[in-house]
Wavefront OBJ file of the C-alpha trace (Angstrom):
o trace
v 0.000 0.000 0.000
v 1.265 3.474 -0.886
v 2.068 5.919 1.915
v 0.077 8.502 -0.056
v -3.127 6.681 0.914
v -2.735 8.164 4.412
v -3.433 11.674 3.053
v -6.867 12.750 4.317
v -7.084 16.452 3.449
v -5.482 19.353 1.662
v -3.779 21.261 4.462
v -2.947 24.441 2.594
v -3.057 25.960 -0.858
v -0.444 28.400 -2.154
v -1.268 31.009 -4.775
v 1.848 32.372 -6.482
v 1.093 36.046 -7.041
v 2.195 38.732 -9.489
v 0.956 41.739 -7.478
v 1.199 41.073 -3.736
v -0.274 44.438 -2.692
v -3.407 44.001 -4.820
v -3.814 40.353 -3.872
v -3.476 41.043 -0.136
v -6.027 43.857 -0.351
v -8.436 41.563 -2.201
v -8.167 38.547 0.109
v -8.110 40.628 3.308
v -10.451 43.540 2.529
v -12.787 42.213 -0.162
v -13.132 38.577 0.934
v -12.374 39.315 4.596
v -10.102 36.333 5.189
v -8.228 36.681 8.492
v -4.450 36.645 8.196
v -2.965 34.110 10.580
v 0.710 34.439 9.790
v 3.177 36.584 7.846
v 6.394 34.641 7.311
v 8.030 37.369 5.222
v 7.135 40.083 2.739
v 6.785 37.227 0.220
v 4.481 34.863 2.172
v 1.110 35.545 3.880
v -1.255 32.934 5.297
v -5.029 33.230 5.728
v -7.485 30.985 7.559
v -10.299 29.671 5.361
v -12.391 27.295 7.423
v -10.092 24.499 8.544
v -7.604 25.232 5.744
v -4.822 27.710 5.081
v -4.619 29.794 1.928
v -1.178 31.300 1.348
v -0.201 34.124 -0.977
v 3.429 33.844 -2.022
v 5.920 35.310 -4.415
v 7.560 32.458 -6.355
v 11.202 31.765 -5.761
v 11.831 29.555 -2.731
v 11.202 26.207 -4.416
v 10.667 27.122 -8.049
v 11.554 29.948 -10.362
v 8.675 29.344 -12.762
v 7.620 32.174 -15.035
v 4.386 33.829 -13.881
v 1.143 32.863 -15.571
v 0.525 35.277 -18.468
v -1.877 38.136 -17.791
v -5.404 37.165 -18.790
v -4.841 33.495 -17.900
v -6.106 31.885 -14.713
v -3.478 29.803 -12.956
v -6.090 28.085 -10.821
v -9.701 27.905 -9.741
v -10.693 27.793 -6.091
v -14.221 26.969 -4.927
v -15.520 28.226 -1.572
v -18.602 26.461 -0.173
v -21.280 28.455 1.658
v -24.889 27.817 2.749
v -27.410 28.226 -0.114
v -28.795 31.628 0.938
v -25.311 33.149 1.088
v -24.361 32.719 -2.587
v -26.500 35.716 -3.538
v -25.316 37.700 -0.516
v -21.695 37.088 -1.534
v -22.494 38.323 -5.050
v -24.070 41.489 -3.654
v -21.036 42.159 -1.429
v -18.614 41.646 -4.314
v -20.516 44.020 -6.594
v -20.691 46.658 -3.831
v -16.903 46.378 -3.465
v -16.389 46.870 -7.210
v -15.621 43.266 -8.146
v -16.850 42.279 -11.616
v -18.740 38.987 -11.688
v -17.747 36.470 -14.352
v -21.053 34.669 -13.827
v -23.838 35.798 -11.468
v -25.508 33.369 -9.062
v -26.892 30.548 -11.181
v -28.585 27.245 -10.351
v -26.747 24.454 -12.150
v -28.317 21.150 -13.276
v -25.799 19.192 -11.191
v -27.187 20.574 -7.914
v -25.042 23.642 -7.208
v -25.820 27.342 -7.081
v -22.639 29.016 -8.307
v -21.073 32.455 -8.544
v -17.800 33.110 -10.413
v -15.407 36.072 -10.197
v -11.657 36.746 -10.437
v -8.995 37.940 -8.036
v -6.584 40.726 -9.101
v -4.164 38.203 -10.665
v -6.962 36.717 -12.799
v -7.481 33.469 -10.898
v -11.024 32.141 -11.160
v -12.867 32.007 -7.847
v -16.183 30.292 -7.205
v -18.639 30.576 -4.361
v -21.131 27.724 -4.401
v -23.759 25.934 -2.387
v -25.411 22.545 -2.672
v -29.073 22.978 -3.585
l 1 2 3 4 5 6 7 8 9 10 11 12 13 14 15 16 17 18 19 20 21 22 23 24 25 26 27 28 29 30 31 32 33 34 35 36 37 38 39 40 41 42 43 44 45 46 47 48 49 50 51 52 53 54 55 56 57 58 59 60 61 62 63 64 65 66 67 68 69 70 71 72 73 74 75 76 77 78 79 80 81 82 83 84 85 86 87 88 89 90 91 92 93 94 95 96 97 98 99 100 101 102 103 104 105 106 107 108 109 110 111 112 113 114 115 116 117 118 119 120 121 122 123 124 125 126 127 128 129
């Protein structure tokens, strides 16, 4: 049996950022995620439920070229109760965030909302319906 079978959860997710100032403002002020740790000016950690979301400047382990502007490097989905999908959309719009897709009931049983962070990553808020 592989040792990898003992993995039970994703502990943290790292987003490699192009514009740390804009990304910190977005995740702290727009989404309201509480910062739990600042390891350096290149690494910031936020608590999202039981998980950690880190914003980092590439360089420690890899010197990959940044994702080209206009291209999402990743998609992250945040689960909320059904009534809060629309409330999240309203808050985003009030804070000047453009919605990629407004709250929509999907045939596979989700109500979804899509938008982007300042680096262009695709973010989803969804609920089971």
